[in-house]
C-alpha atoms as a printed R data frame, in Angstrom:
   type eleno elety resid chain resno       x      y       z
1  ATOM     1    CA   MET     A     1 -48.998 12.310  14.032
2  ATOM     2    CA   ILE     A     2 -48.241  8.596  13.780
3  ATOM     3    CA   PRO     A     3 -47.351  8.723  10.050
4  ATOM     4    CA   ASN     A     4 -44.890 11.534  10.841
5  ATOM     5    CA   LEU     A     5 -43.250  9.390  13.519
6  ATOM     6    CA   ILE     A     6 -43.036  6.456  11.135
7  ATOM     7    CA   LEU     A     7 -41.461  8.658   8.451
8  ATOM     8    CA   GLN     A     8 -39.074 10.146  10.989
9  ATOM     9    CA   GLU     A     9 -38.070  6.681  12.193
10 ATOM    10    CA   ARG     A    10 -37.512  5.475   8.628
11 ATOM    11    CA   LEU     A    11 -35.463  8.568   7.906
12 ATOM    12    CA   MET     A    12 -33.309  8.022  10.995
13 ATOM    13    CA   THR     A    13 -32.713  4.340  10.171
14 ATOM    14    CA   GLY     A    14 -31.805  5.350   6.615
15 ATOM    15    CA   ILE     A    15 -29.301  7.904   7.885
16 ATOM    16    CA   GLU     A    16 -27.799  5.337  10.277
17 ATOM    17    CA   SER     A    17 -27.439  2.777   7.487
18 ATOM    18    CA   ILE     A    18 -25.739  5.383   5.287
19 ATOM    19    CA   LYS     A    19 -23.316  6.230   8.109
20 ATOM    20    CA   SER     A    20 -22.469  2.565   8.657
21 ATOM    21    CA   TYR     A    21 -21.992  2.070   4.904
22 ATOM    22    CA   ASN     A    22 -19.669  5.090   4.753
23 ATOM    23    CA   SER     A    23 -17.586  3.792   7.647
24 ATOM    24    CA   GLU     A    24 -17.336  0.331   6.044
25 ATOM    25    CA   PHE     A    25 -16.365  1.890   2.722
26 ATOM    26    CA   MET     A    26 -13.752  4.033   4.449
27 ATOM    27    CA   VAL     A    27 -12.253  1.038   6.265
28 ATOM    28    CA   ASN     A    28 -12.144 -0.989   3.049
29 ATOM    29    CA   THR     A    29 -10.558  1.884   1.154
30 ATOM    30    CA   LEU     A    30  -7.944  2.430   3.847
31 ATOM    31    CA   SER     A    31  -7.057 -1.257   3.952
32 ATOM    32    CA   ILE     A    32  -6.638 -1.315   0.169
33 ATOM    33    CA   LEU     A    33  -4.426  1.789   0.288
34 ATOM    34    CA   VAL     A    34  -2.290  0.285   3.057
35 ATOM    35    CA   PHE     A    35  -1.882 -2.891   1.004
36 ATOM    36    CA   ILE     A    36  -0.837 -0.909  -2.083
37 ATOM    37    CA   PHE     A    37   1.707  1.171  -0.153
38 ATOM    38    CA   ALA     A    38   3.137 -1.941   1.515
39 ATOM    39    CA   PHE     A    39   3.450 -3.611  -1.880
40 ATOM    40    CA   PHE     A    40   5.307 -0.606  -3.311
41 ATOM    41    CA   ILE     A    41   7.650 -0.427  -0.324
42 ATOM    42    CA   ILE     A    42   8.478 -4.135  -0.602
43 ATOM    43    CA   THR     A    43   9.126 -3.916  -4.344
44 ATOM    44    CA   ILE     A    44  11.331 -0.841  -3.930
45 ATOM    45    CA   LYS     A    45  13.382 -2.584  -1.234
46 ATOM    46    CA   ARG     A    46  13.828 -5.667  -3.415
47 ATOM    47    CA   PHE     A    47  14.869 -3.527  -6.366
48 ATOM    48    CA   ASN     A    48  17.403 -1.659  -4.223
49 ATOM    49    CA   LYS     A    49  18.840 -4.949  -2.939
50 ATOM    50    CA   LYS     A    50  19.320 -6.204  -6.467
51 ATOM    51    CA   THR     A    51  21.020 -3.015  -7.608
52 ATOM    52    CA   ILE     A    52  23.335 -3.005  -4.572
53 ATOM    53    CA   GLN     A    53  24.329 -6.616  -5.260
54 ATOM    54    CA   GLN     A    54  24.891 -5.806  -8.923
55 ATOM    55    CA   LYS     A    55  27.080 -2.837  -7.980
56 ATOM    56    CA   LYS     A    56  29.138 -5.067  -5.668
57 ATOM    57    CA   THR     A    57  29.657 -7.658  -8.385
58 ATOM    58    CA   HIS     A    58  30.635 -4.956 -10.892
59 ATOM    59    CA   ILE     A    59  33.138 -3.499  -8.422
60 ATOM    60    CA   GLU     A    60  34.573 -6.952  -7.691
61 ATOM    61    CA   ASP     A    61  34.878 -7.651 -11.415
62 ATOM    62    CA   PHE     A    62  36.617 -4.311 -11.895
63 ATOM    63    CA   TYR     A    63  39.086 -5.100  -9.095
64 ATOM    64    CA   GLN     A    64  39.794 -8.493 -10.614
65 ATOM    65    CA   LYS     A    65  40.464 -6.895 -13.996
66 ATOM    66    CA   VAL     A    66  42.794 -4.329 -12.424
67 ATOM    67    CA   ILE     A    67  44.658 -7.023 -10.488
68 ATOM    68    CA   ASN     A    68  44.951 -9.210 -13.588
69 ATOM    69    CA   TYR     A    69  46.153 -6.245 -15.638
70 ATOM    70    CA   THR     A    70  48.827 -5.291 -13.103
71 ATOM    71    CA   ASN     A    71  50.120 -8.861 -12.896
């Protein structure tokens, strides 16, 4: 009877360690995914800012050319 209890206890501690490992792995995976998504969002925003500024400068250049042409 005692060897069965020892085996059962070892089995339960093994299952608990697997559960804790799975939760740690899940937390690490989620944190990595959050970091990747944040990185993509930041890069997309920076890219959009640059394109908006480039569009403004192109429009201003076009207006200057039109004004110079009409004068």
